[in-house]
Structures are given as structure tokens and as C-alpha cells.
C-alpha positions, 0 to 999 in steps of 0.5 A: 677612219675605222680601218685606221683605228683597226690598223693602229690597234693591230700594231699596238697588240703586235708590239705588246705581244713582242714585248711579252715574248721578249720578257718571257724569253729573256731569262733563257737568253741570258742563261745562254749568254752567261754559259759562254762566259768564264766564272770571273766574267759571270759574277762581275755583273749584268752584261749581254756580251759573251766572251765566246769561251766554251770553258764552262761546257768543257768543265761540265762535261769533264766534272759530271756525266751529262749523258746519264742524267740525259738518258734518265730524263728521256726514259722518265719523260717518255715512259711516264707520258706513255703510262699516263696516256695508257691510263687516261685515254680509257678514263677520259673516253668513259667519262666523255661518252658514258658520263654519270652524275658524279663525272664532273665531281670526279674531274674536279676532285682530280684537278684539286689534287694539283692545288695541294703543295707537293711538300705536304705529302713529301714525307709519306711519299718518301716513306712509301718509296723507301719501304718498297725499294723505289728510292733512286729508281727509274721505275719509282720516279716514272710512277711518281711523274705519271701520278702528278701529271695524270689529272692534267692529261685526263682533263685535256683528253676529256676536253678533246673527246667531248668535241668528237661528234657522238654520232660517229661512235653511235654509227660504229656501234650500229655497225657492230663495233665493240668498245675496244674497236670504238676506242682504238679505231674510231675515237683515237684517229679522230682525236689524234691531234689532241692526244699528240699535244697532250703527250707533248705537254706531258713530256715537257712537264716531266722533263722540267719536274725538279721537286720530286727528282731532287727528293726521290733520287740520288745518282742512279735515276737522277734526271737533268734537273738534279744534274743542274742542282749539282752545280750548287755547292757549299762554296757558292754557285758557279754561275757560268757552269750552272748556266752551261748545265741549264742550257744543255738541259733545256736545249733538247726540249726547247728544240722539240717544242720549237719543231712541234709548235704547229702540232702543239697549237693545232692540238690545243685548239682542236675542236675550238671552232665547230 
């Protein structure tokens, strides 16, 4: 009897999980389907049957330069992630293994900055970027993406580092390991799954960032999020072309996420079971 109840519960949870997964994935699926329609078919109404035309992809390639925003997205995502990790690893290491009475307050303050609406600081950020000549530049947007993701990166690394047994680092100190050796030769290898998953999550967040990309870039440093927005015009939305541009923008990060999902889950659950 108990086994039958457990089986029914497992089946119910499995069905519920599939339903939630399909609901989440459906907008992506519909975007891909719409990208293989003509503009006339795209605005006619809801339909899950694509016509199979690649007209929208051809138009996107001929009307816009896809390669340039793609390279901008790659450079911005990877560059800001590496910079965030370079700053966050020593910071999280210090707070995890040399905490003070204010460590928790600092962490909460960092996290609280993510609760502030981005539009609230748009004007001062824009003026700072204008005065320093950072508007529409890869360097400026790289720093901006680093700053907005830094609280999340520090928090995740702090959580991962806290799961590393402190006795290992103490043993290293007793053997004469200096702080730099302790960090790079002991802590980094032990927390590598967590660092890798944090870096991957940061790349995804940077790749999907649209608000600052649209407001701080024009043409030279515009990433794929700005590339997608360019298909919105005063004449209206070109749904098929917009869907094709969106599919081309999400495809690389979707493939990377799919291929590295095992590593991502492993990193996010690092230290969950002792």
C-alpha cells in the first residue's frame, strides 16, 4: 500500500515537473517556430505549424550585421565574468575564512543593491559614462556588467568557500603556505566546481542583459540584446524577423547551457551534502 502511494506520488510529481518545464520552454519554442514563418503568416494568429521558410533569417543577415553584435556579446560576457571572478574570489575567500563582525552586514548590503531598480541610477551612470568617454564602448559596458553581477558572484563564491573544510587551509598554513598559495593552490582546486558554475551563470546573466546595453551603447559596442531591439521600428514589430533575430541570439547560450548543465548542477549543489 505504501509503495503504491509512493509510486503515485512520484508519477504526479513527474507529470507536474514536465508541465512546468513545458510552460517555461513554450515561449522559446514558439519564437523558434515563428522565425520559420513569413511576416504575413506571423501576424495572422497563433499557429504551431511553421511554413519552413528561412526568409526571415536571410533578411536578418542582409539587413543587419549579426557577427559584430555577436562578437560584442562574447567579449562583454567573457570579459566581465573574468573581471568579476578576479575581484570576487579574493573577496569571498577573505569573508569566508577571515570574517569580522561586519561581514554579514557587508554581504547583505551588497545583495541589497540588486533590489534597486536600474532605472533609478540611469541618469548618474549615463553622465559618468559620458564624462569619461565610456559611452558605446566595450570597456565601459564590461565594467558596468561586472558591477551589476558582482554581488551575486561574491555571494555564490562565499557560499561555496564556506563548504570547504577550514582544516585543509590550516594544514597548508602549518606547512608554510602563504596567503597567495593558500588561495590559488588549495582553495581554488577544491572549489573549482562552484567557481565554474558561478562563472557560467555570470556569462548567462551578461549575455541576457538588455537594459544597460540599450542605454549605454549605440552601434560600436552594441551586443545581441540591442541587435534584437533594432527590429522594432516606428512602422511596428516585424514578428518573423524579430523571432529570427531572437533565435540567433539565444542559440549560442542555449547550446552552452545544455552542454554544461551537468557541470552547472554539480557546481550549484557543491557542498550540499556533507
